C-alpha positions as CSV (number, residue, x, y, z in Angstrom):
1,M,0.0,0.0,0.0
2,I,1.2,3.5,-0.9
3,K,0.6,6.3,1.6
4,S,2.2,9.6,0.8
5,I,2.0,13.2,1.9
6,L,3.9,16.1,0.2
7,K,6.0,17.4,3.1
8,N,8.8,19.3,1.5
9,K,9.3,21.6,-1.4
10,S,11.2,20.4,-4.4
11,P,14.1,22.6,-5.4
12,K,13.1,22.2,-9.1
13,L,9.8,21.6,-10.9
14,V,8.9,17.8,-10.8
15,Y,6.1,15.5,-11.5
16,I,5.1,12.3,-9.6
17,W,4.8,9.1,-11.6
18,I,3.0,6.3,-9.8
19,N,2.9,3.0,-11.6
20,N,1.2,0.5,-9.3
21,D,3.5,0.2,-6.3
22,K,6.4,2.1,-7.8
23,V,6.7,5.8,-7.2
24,E,9.1,8.1,-9.0
25,I,9.7,11.8,-8.8
26,R,10.7,13.0,-12.2
27,D,12.1,16.3,-13.6
28,A,9.4,18.5,-15.1
29,S,11.4,21.5,-16.2
30,H,10.3,20.9,-19.8
31,L,6.7,21.4,-18.7
32,R,7.2,24.9,-17.2
33,G,4.8,27.4,-18.7
34,K,2.9,24.7,-20.7
35,G,-0.9,24.9,-20.7
36,S,-3.2,22.2,-19.5
37,L,-3.8,20.3,-22.7
38,E,-0.2,20.5,-23.8
39,T,1.1,19.3,-20.4
40,A,-1.3,16.4,-20.5
41,E,-0.2,15.4,-24.0
42,L,3.5,15.7,-23.3
43,L,3.2,13.5,-20.2
44,R,1.1,10.9,-22.0
45,E,3.8,10.6,-24.6
46,E,6.5,10.4,-21.9
47,V,5.0,7.7,-19.8
48,H,3.1,5.9,-22.6
49,E,-0.2,6.4,-20.7
50,R,-3.5,7.3,-22.3
51,R,-5.5,7.5,-19.1
52,R,-6.3,10.4,-16.8
53,M,-3.7,12.5,-15.1
54,Y,-3.9,15.4,-12.7
55,F,-1.7,18.5,-12.7
56,H,-1.3,21.8,-11.1
57,R,-2.1,24.9,-13.1
58,S,-1.8,28.5,-12.1
59,R,-1.5,31.6,-14.2
60,W,0.4,33.5,-11.6
61,R,4.0,33.1,-10.5
62,K,3.2,33.0,-6.9
63,P,1.1,30.3,-5.4
64,V,-2.5,31.4,-5.0
65,F,-5.5,29.8,-3.3
66,T,-7.4,29.6,-6.6
67,A,-4.7,27.6,-8.4
68,S,-6.5,24.6,-9.9
69,I,-5.8,20.9,-10.4
70,E,-6.7,20.0,-13.9
71,Q,-7.8,16.7,-15.5
72,G,-8.6,16.8,-19.2
73,R,-11.0,19.7,-19.6
74,S,-12.1,19.6,-16.0
75,S,-10.7,21.4,-13.0
76,A,-10.8,21.5,-9.2
77,S,-10.3,25.1,-8.2
78,R,-11.4,25.1,-4.6
79,L,-9.8,24.4,-1.2
80,G,-6.2,25.1,-2.3
81,G,-5.1,21.7,-3.7
82,G,-3.6,23.3,-6.7
83,A,-1.9,25.9,-4.6
84,V,-0.3,23.1,-2.5
85,M,1.0,21.4,-5.6
86,G,2.3,24.7,-6.9
87,D,4.0,25.6,-3.6
88,K,5.7,22.2,-3.5
89,N,6.9,22.6,-7.1
90,V,4.9,19.5,-8.2
91,K,3.6,20.1,-11.8
92,A,1.7,16.8,-12.1
93,I,0.7,13.5,-10.6
94,V,0.4,10.7,-13.2
95,V,-1.0,7.4,-12.0
96,R,-1.2,4.0,-13.7
97,G,-2.8,1.2,-11.7
98,T,-3.6,-2.3,-12.9
99,K,-4.2,-3.8,-9.4
100,D,-7.4,-4.0,-7.4
101,V,-8.3,-1.1,-5.1
102,N,-9.1,-2.2,-1.6
103,L,-11.1,0.1,0.6
104,A,-10.5,-0.1,4.4
105,R,-14.2,0.5,5.1
106,G,-16.0,-0.3,1.9
107,D,-19.5,-0.5,3.3
108,E,-19.2,3.0,4.8
109,F,-17.8,4.3,1.5
110,I,-20.8,2.9,-0.5
111,K,-23.3,4.4,2.1
112,H,-21.6,7.7,1.7
113,L,-21.8,7.6,-2.1
114,N,-25.4,6.7,-1.9
115,K,-26.1,9.7,0.3
116,I,-24.3,11.9,-2.2
117,H,-26.3,10.4,-5.1
118,E,-29.6,11.0,-3.2
119,Y,-28.6,14.6,-2.6
120,I,-27.7,15.2,-6.3
121,K,-31.1,13.8,-7.3
122,Y,-32.8,16.1,-4.7
123,R,-30.9,19.2,-5.9
124,T,-31.7,18.3,-9.5
125,Q,-35.4,18.2,-8.7
126,I,-35.3,21.5,-6.8
127,L,-33.4,23.2,-9.6
128,S,-35.8,21.9,-12.3
129,L,-38.8,23.2,-10.2
130,E,-37.2,26.6,-10.0
131,S,-36.7,26.9,-13.7
């Protein structure tokens, strides 16, 4: 099992490549200043991976709270995750997994997902009534 927390700042721009149980920290200086789609394509070619990947993107030189974590054409721009990656000099996290994913408390997880699903259905109904 892999457990990791980004504790220190890299002296240079890097990306994290996780391939099942193997974790590598690789140089990402060639990705500096690249946009979301270009970064994803360059990394796909480099690691020979066509699946999803997540990377930090900020238009500012200083880390800002609104820095996003990008995946394809989607982004997560809240709660500072992108700012943390940017502050640690981590440009991307690329993951390939071919093994099973084991959940410590799978039943609790499924119950939580069901609650979220019910809430989404509820909000969809409310919004459609308001329209």
